[in-house]
Structures are given as structure tokens and as C-alpha cells.
N, C-alpha and C positions, 0 to 999 in steps of 0.2 A: 231326709237324704239328712246330711249332714248343714249346719250353716260357720259361721265365724262371723260373732255382733261384739262392738262395743261401746262404750261411751264413758264421759268425761264427764269431770264435776271436779266445780271449785271448792274446794273446804275453807278458806278462810272467804271468799265472799260471799259462799252459801249459794253455790245455785251455777247453772248447770257453762263451763265451759266452752261458749258459741262461738270457730272462728279457727279451730284446731285443727290443725291440718295432721293426716297421720301417715302416715307410710305402710304399709305392709312387704313384707319379704321373706323368701324364702328361706331359710337359714342352716339348709343344707346339704350336699358337701362343697355349691361351689353358692355364696351366696348371693340370692336375684330376686330387682327388680319387681312385686309382682303387682298392687293398685296404690295407687295415690290418694285419698280423701277428705275433705275436712266436715268438721261434727256439723250440725242444724240447732236451730234456737236450744232444743231439748238436749244438748251436748250428748247428742245419736252421731251414728253413719246414717247415711239417709238405707237400709237397706244392711242384708249381707252382705261382707267385708269378704268373703269366699261360700261359695254353691256351690250346691251338687256336682255339673261334670268336672272343675277344679278344688272339688274340698275332699284333699287325700289326705292319708294321713303323714307324718314329719312331722320338722322342726321345721318353726314358724317362727319373727321376730316385729312385731309392732312396735313401729317411733312412730311416737308421740315430739311432736315439735316446740313442746311446751313455752320453750322463750322468743318465741313469735307471742302468742298469743298470752306473755306474763306479764310483756311488756309493751302490750295496748291496755289494762287493765288498770291502769292508770297509777298501783301502788311506788311504795319506795322499794328499791329494788338493788343491788348492788350491780358496781359494774365491774367484770363479767359478769353474771348469774349466775348463781351456784345452779341452776337446774338450765338444763337448754334442752336437750335431744333425749326422749328418757325413750330406753329400749327394752320390751319387755321380749324377754326371748324362753318360748312353750311351745311342749307340745303337744300334739293330735295322733292321740292311737286310735279313737273311734269316728271311720270315717262318718259314719250315719247318728256323733249326734250334734247337739247342741255346745259351741264353745263361746263362749261369753268373757268378750276378756276388760274388765271395766278398771277404768287408771282412776285415783282418789290422788288430787294437785292443793301441792301448796309451792308457796314461791321456792323453799328450805327440805322437803321431802315428797315421798308418793306411799302409797300403797295398789294392790292388787292382789285381786282373787280370780278364780274360779268359780262365774256365775254362771246364770240361770237364765 
């Protein structure tokens, strides 16, 4: 069965991003909030974000609340922050596959990819 997972790494501090809020939204016809999660000590969400009966093809958006996390890191940051909520919109084409959407985060940039 298919599943969706994620994790977040702070590339400036070189550590997992602990305590970062993540929201999952359906981005099909009418955007709808599906679930909210918080990263653990390893920068991961405990378990899969989407699994089995609710995992289906379509377009989704993960919203990473980077600003809240970055403000807790005691880095010197501009006001307002350059990055606050980081949305990553992606498509799930295979309902039986594992989709891993990680975020590599810094105060001034981010990157993502389809992981395994």
C-alpha cells in the first residue's frame, strides 16, 4: 500500500529540525486541510502522513511552518523573516508507491526532492 512521509533538516545548524509544524492539504479542486503534524527529535513525523485507505492519487501540499521553528533556533534573523510558511505542492500518481518529501531548510533557502 502507498504512503507519504517527510523529514526536515536544518542545513545551517546541521541538525534535524525538531518541533517544526507541518500541515498536509489536498490541492485538488477545493483545497482542504487533511492533517497536522510536528517533527520529532529526528526531524521526522512519527509514522506516515498518509497511509492505506486515505492514500490516493491527486495533488497535495505540505506546508512547513519554518518561521516558527527558525525563531526558536536563536539565529540572527531579519524581521520579517525571509521564509515563513514553505509550501511544497506535489502530485501522487501511484497509489501503491512510497512518496517521501523531505525539506532541507535554512533561513534564506530550501530544497526538496522525492526521496525513498
